[in-house]
Backbone as JSON, one array per atom type, in Angstrom:
{
  "sequence": "MEREQIREVLKNILEKEVSEPVTEIGDKVNLVERYGLDSVDVVSLLMQVEQRFRVRIKHDELAALSSVGTLLDLLEDRLGHVVTTGD",
  "N": [[0.77, -1.03, -0.21], [0.78, 2.39, -0.87], [2.1, 5.32, 0.03], [-0.31, 7.25, -0.12], [-2.45, 5.92, -0.6], [-2.51, 4.88, 1.79], [-3.14, 7.33, 3.59], [-5.68, 8.2, 2.46], [-6.91, 5.88, 3.68], [-6.71, 6.57, 6.51], [-7.96, 9.05, 6.87], [-10.34, 8.15, 6.48], [-11.03, 6.72, 8.7], [-10.39, 8.52, 10.28], [-12.51, 10.61, 9.98], [-14.82, 9.03, 10.73], [-14.35, 8.87, 13.33], [-14.34, 11.89, 14.22], [-16.42, 12.59, 13.44], [-17.45, 14.08, 10.8], [-16.74, 15.52, 7.88], [-13.34, 15.31, 6.62], [-11.26, 17.41, 5.35], [-8.71, 18.37, 5.35], [-5.7, 16.7, 5.48], [-2.76, 16.76, 5.14], [0.54, 16.39, 5.59], [1.65, 17.76, 7.33], [-0.24, 18.64, 9.41], [-1.6, 18.75, 12.26], [-2.94, 16.42, 14.65], [-4.22, 16.3, 16.87], [-4.77, 19.08, 17.47], [-6.01, 20.3, 14.89], [-8.1, 18.63, 14.61], [-9.31, 18.8, 17.43], [-9.02, 16.46, 18.91], [-9.22, 14.71, 21.96], [-7.36, 12.77, 24.85], [-8.76, 10.38, 24.81], [-9.95, 10.08, 22.57], [-7.65, 10.01, 20.72], [-6.55, 7.68, 21.58], [-8.64, 5.86, 20.73], [-8.38, 6.52, 17.75], [-5.92, 5.34, 17.27], [-6.3, 2.76, 17.97], [-7.93, 1.4, 16.18], [-6.5, 2.44, 13.85], [-4.64, 0.6, 14.02], [-5.84, -1.7, 13.95], [-6.91, -1.5, 11.52], [-4.67, -1.68, 9.86], [-3.06, -4.03, 10.77], [-1.13, -3.79, 12.54], [1.03, -2.9, 15.45], [1.25, -0.43, 17.55], [3.58, 0.88, 19.96], [3.76, 2.28, 23.25], [5.86, 4.14, 23.79], [5.9, 5.33, 21.19], [3.96, 6.7, 20.93], [4.04, 9.34, 21.74], [5.76, 10.71, 19.53], [3.52, 11.08, 17.85], [2.13, 13.41, 16.42], [1.63, 14.43, 14.22], [-0.04, 14.06, 10.89], [1.79, 13.34, 8.86], [3.87, 12.16, 10.69], [2.18, 9.81, 11.48], [1.95, 8.7, 9.15], [4.43, 8.03, 8.16], [5.1, 6.17, 10.06], [3.49, 4.27, 10.0], [4.4, 3.33, 6.97], [6.7, 2.34, 7.74], [6.28, 0.02, 9.08], [4.46, -1.24, 7.64], [6.36, -1.92, 5.75], [7.22, -0.11, 3.64], [9.15, 2.2, 1.4], [9.98, 5.43, 2.81], [8.47, 8.28, 1.47], [8.22, 11.53, 0.67], [5.78, 13.8, 1.59], [3.17, 15.97, 1.03]],
  "CA": [[-0.1, 0.06, -0.04], [1.46, 3.31, -1.05], [1.31, 6.5, 0.98], [-1.34, 8.14, -0.58], [-3.53, 4.87, 0.16], [-2.57, 4.7, 3.48], [-3.44, 8.64, 3.95], [-7.06, 7.86, 2.44], [-7.81, 5.06, 4.73], [-6.52, 7.72, 7.32], [-8.44, 10.01, 6.43], [-11.89, 7.41, 6.57], [-10.88, 6.41, 10.05], [-10.65, 9.93, 11.26], [-13.92, 11.21, 9.31], [-15.61, 8.29, 11.58], [-13.78, 9.6, 14.71], [-14.65, 13.21, 14.47], [-18.1, 12.48, 12.76], [-17.29, 14.75, 10.22], [-15.74, 15.43, 6.71], [-12.0, 15.65, 6.93], [-10.5, 17.83, 4.03], [-7.34, 18.64, 5.29], [-5.05, 15.9, 6.24], [-1.62, 17.1, 4.62], [1.44, 15.61, 6.68], [1.97, 18.8, 8.58], [-1.63, 18.67, 10.02], [-1.61, 18.31, 13.79], [-4.67, 15.79, 14.59], [-5.02, 16.73, 18.0], [-5.16, 20.77, 17.32], [-6.66, 20.39, 13.82], [-9.6, 17.82, 14.82], [-9.75, 18.79, 18.64], [-9.22, 14.86, 19.41], [-8.64, 14.45, 23.33], [-6.76, 11.6, 24.95], [-9.52, 9.15, 24.7], [-9.93, 10.23, 20.85], [-6.46, 9.57, 20.12], [-6.16, 6.13, 21.61], [-9.76, 5.12, 19.96], [-8.29, 6.57, 16.52], [-5.11, 4.52, 16.93], [-6.79, 1.39, 17.96], [-8.61, 1.62, 14.59], [-5.37, 2.1, 12.84], [-3.95, -1.09, 14.61], [-6.75, -2.8, 13.68], [-7.12, -1.89, 9.95], [-3.73, -2.01, 9.05], [-2.7, -4.9, 11.57], [0.18, -3.1, 13.28], [0.87, -2.42, 16.89], [2.2, 1.17, 17.95], [4.0, 1.16, 20.91], [3.38, 3.01, 24.16], [6.6, 5.0, 23.7], [5.91, 6.06, 20.06], [2.55, 7.47, 20.77], [4.5, 10.67, 21.79], [6.11, 11.04, 18.33], [2.94, 10.68, 16.74], [1.54, 14.35, 16.63], [1.1, 15.04, 13.08], [-0.52, 13.18, 9.78], [3.1, 12.91, 8.46], [4.71, 11.11, 11.41], [1.74, 8.72, 11.36], [2.24, 7.91, 7.79], [5.9, 7.45, 8.16], [5.3, 4.85, 10.98], [2.75, 3.18, 8.85], [4.66, 3.13, 6.12], [7.66, 1.77, 7.93], [5.41, -1.26, 9.58], [4.07, -2.1, 6.53], [7.57, -2.23, 5.07], [7.53, 0.48, 2.33], [10.12, 3.4, 1.56], [9.18, 6.63, 3.0], [8.58, 9.44, 0.55], [8.08, 12.88, 1.11], [4.4, 14.49, 1.46], [3.03, 17.5, 0.96]],
  "C": [[0.75, 1.09, -0.12], [0.69, 4.32, 0.18], [0.15, 6.96, 0.99], [-2.64, 7.23, 0.02], [-3.77, 5.06, 1.43], [-3.17, 6.32, 4.14], [-4.76, 8.33, 3.68], [-7.63, 6.9, 3.38], [-7.32, 5.93, 6.22], [-7.62, 8.24, 7.83], [-10.03, 9.59, 6.53], [-12.05, 7.3, 7.69], [-10.98, 7.55, 10.72], [-12.12, 10.52, 11.06], [-14.72, 10.28, 10.32], [-15.3, 8.76, 12.92], [-14.34, 10.71, 15.15], [-16.02, 13.23, 14.11], [-18.33, 13.61, 11.89], [-16.46, 14.67, 8.89], [-14.69, 15.84, 6.76], [-11.42, 15.95, 5.54], [-9.5, 18.02, 4.18], [-6.28, 17.41, 6.17], [-3.73, 15.7, 5.35], [-0.54, 17.01, 6.21], [1.67, 16.91, 7.76], [0.88, 19.09, 9.37], [-1.62, 17.76, 11.45], [-3.08, 17.74, 14.06], [-4.92, 15.93, 15.95], [-5.7, 18.22, 18.08], [-6.29, 21.13, 16.34], [-8.33, 19.96, 14.28], [-10.36, 17.89, 16.16], [-10.0, 17.31, 19.26], [-8.6, 15.23, 21.14], [-7.72, 13.02, 23.45], [-7.49, 10.12, 24.44], [-9.44, 9.01, 23.08], [-8.8, 9.57, 20.3], [-6.39, 8.08, 20.23], [-7.18, 5.18, 20.88], [-9.2, 5.37, 18.39], [-6.9, 5.51, 16.45], [-5.24, 3.03, 17.4], [-7.16, 1.09, 16.46], [-7.59, 1.57, 13.91], [-4.65, 0.56, 12.91], [-4.7, -2.06, 13.95], [-6.85, -3.1, 12.05], [-5.95, -2.35, 9.2], [-2.68, -3.43, 9.54], [-1.12, -4.63, 12.13], [0.12, -3.27, 14.67], [1.66, -1.26, 17.1], [2.12, 1.11, 19.66], [4.22, 2.26, 21.93], [4.37, 4.29, 23.84], [6.72, 5.78, 22.21], [4.93, 6.82, 19.74], [2.91, 9.28, 20.79], [5.01, 11.48, 20.48], [4.91, 11.34, 17.04], [1.91, 12.21, 16.62], [1.15, 14.79, 15.62], [0.7, 13.77, 12.02], [0.73, 12.54, 9.61], [3.91, 11.43, 9.2], [4.05, 10.0, 11.44], [1.97, 7.89, 10.53], [3.55, 7.42, 7.82], [5.84, 6.14, 9.05], [4.84, 3.92, 10.54], [3.58, 2.47, 7.86], [5.93, 2.36, 6.37], [7.45, 0.37, 8.56], [5.06, -1.88, 8.49], [5.18, -2.16, 5.27], [7.97, -1.4, 3.52], [8.29, 1.71, 2.78], [9.27, 4.37, 1.84], [9.26, 7.77, 2.06], [8.05, 10.58, 1.06], [6.55, 12.92, 0.64], [4.1, 15.65, 0.99], [3.11, 18.26, 2.15]]
}
C-alpha cells in the first residue's frame, strides 16, 4: 500500500472518529489541534489504525505521533514501504 492509499484510509478512519468530513490531511496537520481530539479520541483512533493495518503502535511511539506525516511515516515503516516525502 502506497503512502497516498494509507492517507486515504487514515482520512476515512478520522472522519468516523470526528463524525465530520475531513478535508485537510496534509503531512503537517496536527491531529489533536486540527480536529480537537482528546486523549480518548487519540487512543480510539490509534486502535482503529492498528486494527485496520494490523500493526502495533508501542506506548513510547505515541508521543512522536503528533502529525499526519509522522503517523504515515510509522505506518509505511511498519508496512515495509520506503518513506517518501508528502505535502
